[in-house]
C-alpha positions as CSV (number, residue, x, y, z in Angstrom):
1,M,0.1,0.1,0.2
2,K,1.3,3.4,-1.1
3,R,2.5,5.5,2.1
4,S,0.2,8.6,2.5
5,V,0.3,10.1,5.7
6,V,-3.1,11.6,5.6
7,T,-4.8,8.5,4.4
8,W,-3.1,6.5,7.2
9,Q,-4.3,8.7,10.0
10,L,-7.6,9.1,8.8
11,L,-8.0,5.2,8.4
12,G,-6.1,5.2,12.2
13,Y,-8.7,7.4,13.3
14,A,-11.7,5.5,11.9
15,V,-10.2,2.2,13.0
16,T,-9.4,3.6,16.7
17,V,-13.0,5.2,17.3
18,F,-14.9,2.1,15.5
19,L,-12.8,-0.3,17.7
20,G,-13.1,1.8,20.7
21,A,-16.9,2.0,20.6
22,L,-17.0,-1.7,20.0
23,L,-14.5,-2.6,22.9
24,H,-17.2,-0.7,25.3
25,F,-19.4,-3.5,25.0
26,V,-17.1,-6.6,24.7
27,Y,-16.5,-7.4,28.2
28,G,-20.3,-7.3,28.9
29,W,-20.9,-9.4,25.6
30,S,-18.4,-12.1,26.7
31,G,-20.2,-12.5,29.9
32,G,-17.3,-11.1,32.2
33,S,-14.2,-12.7,30.3
34,R,-11.1,-12.1,32.0
35,L,-9.6,-11.9,28.5
36,A,-12.0,-9.4,27.3
37,A,-11.3,-7.2,30.3
38,L,-7.8,-6.6,29.3
39,F,-8.9,-4.7,26.3
40,G,-12.6,-3.8,26.8
41,S,-14.2,-1.5,29.1
42,V,-15.2,-3.5,32.5
43,N,-17.1,-0.3,33.9
44,E,-17.9,3.3,33.0
45,S,-14.8,5.0,34.7
46,T,-12.9,7.5,33.0
47,F,-9.8,5.2,32.8
48,E,-11.7,2.6,31.2
49,H,-12.7,5.1,28.4
50,M,-8.7,6.0,28.3
51,K,-7.9,2.1,27.9
52,L,-10.8,2.0,25.0
53,F,-8.7,4.7,22.9
54,F,-5.1,3.4,23.6
55,F,-5.5,-0.2,22.5
56,P,-7.2,0.5,19.2
57,A,-4.8,3.2,18.5
58,F,-1.8,1.2,19.7
59,A,-2.7,-1.7,17.6
60,F,-3.3,0.4,14.4
61,A,0.2,1.8,15.1
62,L,1.6,-1.8,15.1
63,V,0.3,-2.3,11.6
64,E,1.0,1.2,10.3
65,S,4.6,0.9,11.6
66,R,5.2,-1.6,8.9
67,F,4.6,0.8,6.1
68,F,6.4,3.6,8.0
69,K,9.9,1.6,8.4
70,D,12.2,4.3,7.1
71,D,10.7,7.0,9.5
72,G,13.2,6.8,12.4
73,A,10.6,8.8,14.7
74,F,7.7,6.8,13.9
75,W,7.4,5.8,17.3
76,C,8.2,9.0,19.1
77,V,5.5,10.4,17.3
78,K,3.1,7.8,18.1
79,L,3.8,7.8,21.7
80,R,3.3,11.5,21.7
81,G,0.0,11.3,20.0
82,I,-1.4,8.4,21.8
83,L,-0.3,10.1,25.1
84,R,-2.4,13.3,23.9
85,G,-5.4,11.3,23.4
86,I,-5.2,9.4,26.6
87,V,-4.8,12.7,28.6
88,L,-7.6,14.6,26.3
89,I,-10.1,12.0,27.4
90,P,-9.9,12.7,31.0
91,G,-9.1,16.3,30.2
92,L,-12.1,17.1,28.2
93,Y,-14.6,15.0,30.3
94,Y,-13.7,16.8,33.7
95,T,-13.6,20.2,32.2
96,L,-16.9,19.8,30.9
97,N,-18.4,18.2,33.9
98,G,-16.9,21.1,35.9
99,V,-18.3,23.8,34.0
100,F,-21.8,22.3,33.0
101,G,-22.3,19.7,35.8
102,K,-23.3,16.1,34.8
103,T,-23.0,16.0,30.9
104,P,-25.5,13.8,28.6
105,D,-24.0,10.4,27.4
106,W,-23.6,12.2,23.8
107,V,-21.4,14.7,25.1
108,N,-19.2,12.0,26.9
109,I,-19.3,10.0,23.4
110,A,-17.9,13.4,21.7
111,T,-15.0,13.8,24.0
112,F,-13.9,10.2,22.8
113,F,-14.0,11.3,19.2
114,L,-12.6,14.8,20.0
115,A,-9.7,13.1,22.1
116,A,-8.8,10.4,19.1
117,A,-9.1,13.7,16.5
118,G,-6.6,15.4,18.8
119,A,-4.1,12.8,18.7
120,F,-4.3,11.7,15.1
121,L,-4.2,15.7,14.0
122,Y,-1.2,15.8,16.0
123,E,0.6,12.8,14.5
124,T,-0.5,13.7,10.9
125,R,1.2,17.2,11.4
126,R,4.3,15.7,12.8
127,F,4.6,13.1,10.1
128,R,4.0,15.7,7.2
129,N,6.3,18.4,8.6
130,G,9.1,15.8,9.4
131,D,9.9,17.8,12.7
132,A,9.5,14.9,15.0
133,R,12.7,14.9,17.5
134,C,13.4,11.4,18.6
135,S,16.3,10.4,20.8
136,S,15.2,6.8,21.1
137,D,12.5,5.2,18.7
138,G,12.9,2.0,20.3
139,G,12.5,3.6,23.8
140,A,9.3,5.3,22.9
141,F,7.9,1.8,21.7
142,L,9.0,0.3,25.0
143,V,7.0,3.2,26.8
144,L,4.0,2.2,24.8
145,C,4.3,-1.3,25.8
146,S,4.8,-0.5,29.4
147,F,1.6,1.5,29.1
148,A,-0.2,-1.5,27.7
149,V,1.0,-3.4,31.1
150,L,0.0,-0.7,33.2
151,F,-3.5,-0.5,31.7
152,W,-3.6,-4.2,32.5
153,V,-2.7,-4.2,35.8
154,F,-4.8,-1.3,36.7
155,T,-7.8,-3.0,35.2
156,F,-7.4,-5.6,37.8
157,F,-5.9,-3.8,40.6
158,P,-7.4,0.0,40.3
159,P,-6.1,2.8,42.7
160,R,-8.9,4.1,44.7
161,I,-9.0,7.6,43.0
162,S,-12.0,9.2,41.0
163,L,-10.2,8.4,37.6
164,F,-10.9,4.8,38.5
165,S,-14.3,4.9,39.9
166,D,-17.3,4.0,37.8
167,P,-19.7,6.8,38.1
168,L,-22.8,4.6,38.0
169,T,-22.1,2.2,40.8
170,G,-19.1,3.7,42.7
171,G,-17.4,0.9,42.2
172,F,-13.6,0.2,41.0
173,G,-12.3,-2.1,38.6
174,L,-14.1,-5.3,37.8
175,P,-17.7,-5.7,39.1
């Protein structure tokens, strides 16, 4: 496939939001499978929604990296983009709830789409401008792998802070 940054990034956005939306329901559909819990949302906490962005974006990056082999800063750009996405989700959610009080579900869903757009727009600019600085592309990849492990650990052993609290049940982690 021809390497077109904009095409790849648009595809990445579409795949990420589609799979993220699908993963929202996988744990429930699986009857509470621990394997499904690794990637799907186990509750309605903000953390679980960050996970719904992270895994599809990271999985797409793994595929995309095969076509961007010659770009020595690929994983550095992806790390920065994915971090933006996972930071934008709680940033937008808590800001909107702080300003307007409880927000309707469609607004919460829109924050997921906006966070993903922010991540992929950032990456697109960096890839197109060629201004990605990177001291260790392999190190950036390892940081993303570490984030995957942290998402898995916190799914089963969540800290008792509001980021991990299910607003519907008040519970943490697996039901």
